[in-house]
C-alpha positions in Angstrom: 4.6 -59.2 2.5 1.8 -57.2 4.2 4.4 -55.3 6.2 6.2 -54.1 3.0 2.9 -53.3 1.4 1.9 -51.1 4.4 5.2 -49.2 4.2 4.9 -48.7 0.5 1.3 -47.5 0.9 2.3 -45.2 3.7 5.2 -43.7 1.7 2.9 -43.2 -1.3 0.2 -41.5 0.8 2.8 -39.1 2.2 4.9 -38.4 -0.9 2.3 -38.1 -3.6 0.6 -35.0 -2.2 4.0 -33.4 -1.7 5.1 -34.2 -5.2 1.8 -32.9 -6.6 2.1 -29.7 -4.7 5.6 -29.2 -5.9 4.4 -29.8 -9.5 1.6 -27.3 -9.2 4.0 -24.6 -7.8 6.8 -25.2 -10.3 4.4 -25.2 -13.3 2.7 -21.9 -12.2 -0.7 -23.4 -12.0 -1.3 -21.8 -8.6 -1.9 -18.1 -8.3 -1.8 -16.7 -4.8 -4.8 -14.6 -3.9 -4.1 -10.9 -3.5 -6.1 -9.4 -0.7 -4.7 -5.9 -1.1 -5.7 -3.5 -3.9 -2.5 -1.6 -4.0 0.9 -2.8 -5.1 3.2 -3.9 -2.3 6.7 -2.4 -2.6 9.4 -5.0 -3.1 12.2 -2.8 -1.7 12.6 -0.8 1.4 11.8 2.9 0.7 11.7 5.5 3.5 9.7 8.5 2.3 9.1 10.4 5.6 10.9 10.6 8.9 9.7 8.5 11.8 7.1 10.0 14.1 6.6 9.5 17.9 4.1 7.0 19.2 1.7 9.8 20.1 1.3 10.8 16.4 -1.0 9.0 13.9 0.4 5.6 12.8 -0.5 5.8 9.1 0.3 8.4 6.5 -1.1 8.7 3.0 1.4 10.5 0.8 0.9 11.9 -2.6 4.0 12.5 -4.7 2.7 15.5 -6.6 4.0 16.8 -9.8 5.7 20.2 -9.7 3.0 22.4 -11.2 -0.1 21.0 -9.4 -2.7 21.2 -12.2 -6.3 20.0 -12.3 -5.5 16.3 -12.0 -3.2 16.9 -9.1 -5.9 19.0 -7.4 -8.4 16.2 -8.0 -6.1 13.7 -6.3 -5.7 16.1 -3.3 -9.5 16.3 -3.1 -9.7 12.5 -3.2 -7.2 12.3 -0.3 -9.4 14.6 1.9 -12.4 12.5 1.0 -10.6 9.3 2.1 -9.7 11.0 5.3 -13.3 12.1 5.9 -14.6 8.7 5.0 -12.5 7.1 7.8 -14.9 8.6 10.3 -13.7 7.9 13.9 -10.5 6.5 12.6 -9.4 9.8 11.1 -7.0 10.3 14.0 -4.9 7.3 12.8 -4.1 8.9 9.4 -2.3 12.0 8.3 -2.2 13.3 4.7 1.0 14.4 3.2 2.0 16.0 -0.1 5.6 15.5 -1.3 6.5 17.9 -4.1 9.2 20.3 -5.3 6.9 23.2 -4.5 3.8 23.4 -2.4 0.5 23.2 -4.3 -1.4 26.6 -4.5 -4.5 25.4 -2.7 -3.5 23.1 0.1 -6.6 22.1 2.2 -6.4 21.9 6.0 -5.8 18.2 6.7 -3.0 18.1 4.1 0.6 18.7 5.1 3.4 19.6 2.7 7.0 18.4 2.7 9.5 19.4 0.2 10.7 16.5 -1.9 14.4 16.5 -1.5 15.0 13.9 -4.2 14.6 10.9 -1.8 12.3 9.2 -4.3 14.5 9.2 -7.3 15.8 5.8 -8.3 13.0 4.0 -6.4 10.0 2.1 -7.7 7.7 5.0 -6.6 7.0 7.5 -9.3 5.6 11.1 -9.3 1.9 11.2 -9.4 1.3 8.1 -7.1 -0.3 7.7 -3.8 1.7 5.8 -1.2 0.7 4.3 2.2 3.5 4.9 4.7 3.7 3.6 8.3 4.9 5.5 11.4 8.6 4.7 10.8 8.4 6.3 7.4 8.5 3.0 5.5 6.4 3.0 2.3 4.3 -0.1 2.1 1.7 0.2 -0.7 1.6 2.3 -3.8 -1.3 3.2 -6.0 -1.0 4.5 -9.5 -3.3 7.4 -10.2 -5.4 7.0 -13.4 -5.4 9.8 -15.9 -9.2 9.6 -16.3 -11.0 11.6 -13.6 -13.8 9.0 -13.7 -11.5 6.3 -12.4 -10.3 8.3 -9.3 -13.2 7.2 -7.1 -12.3 3.5 -7.8 -8.8 4.2 -6.7 -10.1 5.9 -3.6 -12.2 2.9 -2.8 -9.1 0.7 -3.2 -7.1 2.9 -0.9 -9.9 2.9 1.7 -10.2 -0.9 1.6 -6.5 -1.3 2.2 -6.4 1.4 4.9 -9.3 -0.1 6.8 -7.7 -3.6 6.7 -4.4 -2.2 7.9 -6.0 -0.2 10.6 -8.0 -3.2 11.8 -4.9 -5.3 12.3 -2.7 -2.5 13.5 -1.2 -2.9 16.9 0.2 0.6 17.0 3.9 1.5 17.2 6.1 -1.2 18.5 
């Protein structure tokens, strides 16, 4: 009898935690912690062409509305502030603006590319910031708030994600 008792106890010790874990997951009682501030894209979206290994690995892309008005100009200013705040890691990031027409006042670190309709039908919308890696694959997107007071918070979120990605980046593979 002690041998059967040991087998039953051993089986219970092994199976009860597995059953409880399955119950927690199926009932939705567990919420996985999110370490990124932006929204990870669930589908593969290529926004920009691939760049050689000698070019910066990360690109911050703003999908600008056609007439770049005050809000658009504020987002472009936020992008340059993010670039400046990176300090010595500035050389790992380039700033891009995708739009139908180039904004009137495009500051020096910003580069423009004509939006040839490659974002239509994707989960990325006009007026969003997107983090793109060196192969042109969009990874994270950030919705831009309409209130100008909320822009610095979005900038901090982008900075936090960028610093984390740059910290663990192994460069082009």
